[in-house]
C-alpha positions as CSV (number, residue, x, y, z in Angstrom):
1,M,65.3,147.6,237.0
2,D,68.2,147.8,239.0
3,N,68.2,149.5,242.7
4,E,69.2,153.0,241.1
5,D,65.8,153.3,239.4
6,L,64.1,151.9,242.5
7,I,65.0,154.7,244.4
8,K,64.6,157.2,242.0
9,E,61.1,155.9,241.0
10,F,60.1,156.1,245.2
11,L,61.2,159.4,245.2
12,V,58.9,160.9,242.4
13,D,56.3,158.5,243.9
14,T,57.0,159.9,246.9
15,T,57.1,163.6,245.6
16,K,53.7,163.1,244.1
17,E,52.0,162.0,247.1
18,L,53.1,164.8,249.1
19,D,51.7,167.5,246.8
20,P,47.7,166.5,247.5
21,S,49.1,166.4,251.0
22,L,50.1,170.0,251.3
23,Q,47.4,171.2,248.9
24,E,44.9,169.8,251.6
25,Y,47.1,171.5,254.8
26,R,47.0,174.8,252.8
27,S,43.6,174.7,252.3
28,Q,42.8,174.1,255.9
29,A,45.1,176.8,257.0
30,K,43.8,179.6,254.5
31,S,40.3,178.5,256.0
32,L,41.3,178.9,259.7
33,E,43.1,182.2,258.8
34,A,40.3,183.0,257.7
35,D,38.3,182.8,260.6
36,I,41.3,184.6,262.9
37,D,41.6,188.2,263.3
38,L,44.5,190.1,261.2
39,D,46.3,191.4,264.2
40,K,46.5,187.8,265.9
41,I,48.0,186.2,262.7
42,E,50.4,188.5,263.2
43,E,51.1,188.1,266.1
44,L,51.1,184.2,265.4
45,K,53.7,184.6,262.5
46,E,55.8,186.5,265.4
47,Y,55.7,183.9,267.5
48,W,56.2,180.7,264.7
49,S,59.3,183.0,263.6
50,Q,60.6,182.9,267.2
51,D,61.1,186.8,267.1
52,M,58.1,187.3,270.2
53,P,60.1,188.5,273.1
54,E,60.5,185.8,275.8
55,G,58.3,187.4,278.7
56,D,55.4,187.4,276.5
57,E,55.5,184.0,274.8
58,Y,54.2,182.4,278.0
59,D,51.2,184.5,278.2
60,F,50.4,184.4,274.1
61,I,50.3,180.6,274.7
62,L,48.1,180.4,277.8
63,R,45.6,182.9,275.6
64,M,45.8,180.8,272.7
65,T,42.5,179.6,271.4
66,Y,42.0,176.0,269.7
67,S,41.8,177.5,266.5
68,E,45.1,179.2,266.7
69,K,47.0,176.5,267.9
70,Q,45.6,174.0,265.3
71,L,47.0,176.8,262.5
72,L,50.2,176.1,264.4
73,R,50.1,172.6,263.9
74,L,49.1,173.0,260.4
75,W,52.0,175.7,259.4
76,S,54.4,172.7,261.3
77,K,53.1,169.9,258.9
78,I,53.4,172.2,255.8
79,E,57.0,173.1,256.7
80,R,57.8,169.6,257.2
81,L,56.3,168.0,254.1
82,T,57.6,170.9,252.3
83,Q,60.9,170.5,253.2
84,L,60.5,166.7,252.7
85,R,59.6,167.2,249.3
86,V,62.3,169.6,248.8
87,E,65.1,167.1,249.8
88,A,63.0,164.1,247.7
89,A,63.5,166.1,244.7
90,R,67.1,167.0,245.4
91,E,67.9,163.7,245.9
92,H,66.2,162.6,242.9
93,M,68.1,165.7,240.6
94,R,71.2,164.5,242.2
95,L,70.9,161.1,241.4
96,F,69.5,161.4,237.7
97,S,73.1,164.2,237.6
98,I,75.4,160.9,238.7
99,T,73.4,158.5,236.0
100,N,73.6,161.2,233.2
101,K,77.2,161.9,233.9
102,S,78.2,157.7,234.1
103,D,76.1,157.5,230.9
104,G,77.8,160.0,229.4
105,T,74.6,161.8,228.4
106,K,73.7,165.3,229.2
Protein backbone atom coordinates (compact mmCIF):
# COMPACT_ATOMS: atom_id res chain seq x y z
CA MET A 1 0.00 0.00 0.00
CA ASP A 2 1.54 3.28 -1.08
CA ASN A 3 1.36 6.63 0.68
CA GLU A 4 -1.56 7.87 -1.45
CA ASP A 5 -3.60 4.78 -0.57
CA LEU A 6 -2.90 5.37 3.12
CA ILE A 7 -4.08 8.96 2.81
CA LYS A 8 -7.25 7.84 1.02
CA GLU A 9 -7.92 5.23 3.68
CA PHE A 10 -7.38 7.82 6.41
CA LEU A 11 -9.80 10.23 4.73
CA VAL A 12 -12.46 7.55 4.33
CA ASP A 13 -12.03 6.48 7.96
CA THR A 14 -12.21 10.10 9.09
CA THR A 15 -15.48 10.75 7.30
CA LYS A 16 -16.94 7.51 8.67
CA GLU A 17 -15.90 8.41 12.22
CA LEU A 18 -17.38 11.90 11.99
CA ASP A 19 -20.85 10.67 11.04
CA PRO A 20 -21.76 9.20 14.45
CA SER A 21 -20.44 12.30 16.23
CA LEU A 22 -22.44 14.58 13.97
CA GLN A 23 -25.53 12.46 14.49
CA GLU A 24 -25.09 12.60 18.28
CA TYR A 25 -24.55 16.37 18.34
CA ARG A 26 -27.56 16.94 16.08
CA SER A 27 -29.68 14.77 18.35
CA GLN A 28 -28.54 16.73 21.41
CA ALA A 29 -29.26 20.02 19.64
CA LYS A 30 -32.77 18.88 18.68
CA SER A 31 -33.41 17.88 22.27
CA LEU A 32 -32.30 21.26 23.57
CA GLU A 33 -34.26 23.08 20.87
CA ALA A 34 -37.40 21.24 21.97
CA ASP A 35 -37.00 22.69 25.47
CA ILE A 36 -36.38 26.28 24.35
CA ASP A 37 -39.10 28.72 23.30
CA LEU A 38 -39.39 29.17 19.52
CA ASP A 39 -38.95 32.95 19.78
CA LYS A 40 -35.75 32.40 21.73
CA ILE A 41 -34.55 29.92 19.09
CA GLU A 42 -35.07 32.61 16.46
CA GLU A 43 -33.08 35.07 18.57
CA LEU A 44 -30.30 32.49 18.97
CA LYS A 45 -30.23 31.97 15.21
CA GLU A 46 -30.05 35.72 14.68
CA TYR A 47 -27.16 35.92 17.15
CA TRP A 48 -25.48 32.86 15.60
CA SER A 49 -25.65 34.31 12.09
CA GLN A 50 -24.31 37.63 13.43
CA ASP A 51 -27.42 39.49 12.25
CA MET A 52 -28.19 40.89 15.68
CA PRO A 53 -27.53 44.62 16.16
CA GLU A 54 -24.32 45.13 18.16
CA GLY A 55 -26.07 47.04 20.92
CA ASP A 56 -28.43 44.13 21.52
CA GLU A 57 -25.75 41.42 21.63
CA TYR A 58 -24.39 42.27 25.06
CA ASP A 59 -27.80 42.19 26.75
CA PHE A 60 -28.71 39.06 24.83
CA ILE A 61 -25.58 37.26 26.01
CA LEU A 62 -26.23 38.29 29.62
CA ARG A 63 -29.78 36.88 29.46
CA MET A 64 -28.81 33.54 27.91
CA THR A 65 -29.54 30.46 29.97
CA TYR A 66 -27.16 27.54 30.31
CA SER A 67 -29.26 25.51 27.85
CA GLU A 68 -29.12 28.28 25.28
CA LYS A 69 -25.34 28.56 25.62
CA GLN A 70 -25.09 24.80 25.35
CA LEU A 71 -27.14 24.90 22.14
CA LEU A 72 -24.76 27.47 20.65
CA ARG A 73 -21.81 25.24 21.58
CA LEU A 74 -23.49 22.31 19.84
CA TRP A 75 -24.17 24.39 16.73
CA SER A 76 -20.50 25.33 16.71
CA LYS A 77 -19.38 21.70 17.01
CA ILE A 78 -21.81 20.64 14.29
CA GLU A 79 -20.55 23.38 11.98
CA ARG A 80 -16.89 22.50 12.59
CA LEU A 81 -17.38 18.76 12.14
CA THR A 82 -19.52 19.25 9.05
CA GLN A 83 -16.85 21.45 7.51
CA LEU A 84 -14.15 18.92 8.40
CA ARG A 85 -16.20 16.13 6.83
CA VAL A 86 -16.74 18.16 3.67
CA GLU A 87 -13.04 18.95 3.40
CA ALA A 88 -12.06 15.31 3.91
CA ALA A 89 -14.57 14.16 1.28
CA ARG A 90 -13.32 16.80 -1.20
CA GLU A 91 -9.72 15.76 -0.63
CA HIS A 92 -10.66 12.12 -1.13
CA MET A 93 -12.45 12.96 -4.38
CA ARG A 94 -9.47 15.02 -5.52
CA LEU A 95 -7.05 12.17 -4.82
CA PHE A 96 -9.39 9.67 -6.45
CA SER A 97 -9.62 11.91 -9.52
CA ILE A 98 -5.82 12.26 -9.72
CA THR A 99 -5.36 8.50 -9.35
CA ASN A 100 -7.90 7.76 -12.07
CA LYS A 101 -6.32 10.29 -14.42
CA SER A 102 -2.84 8.83 -13.88
CA ASP A 103 -4.18 5.27 -14.33
CA GLY A 104 -5.98 6.27 -17.50
CA THR A 105 -9.31 5.12 -16.03
CA LYS A 106 -12.48 7.14 -15.92
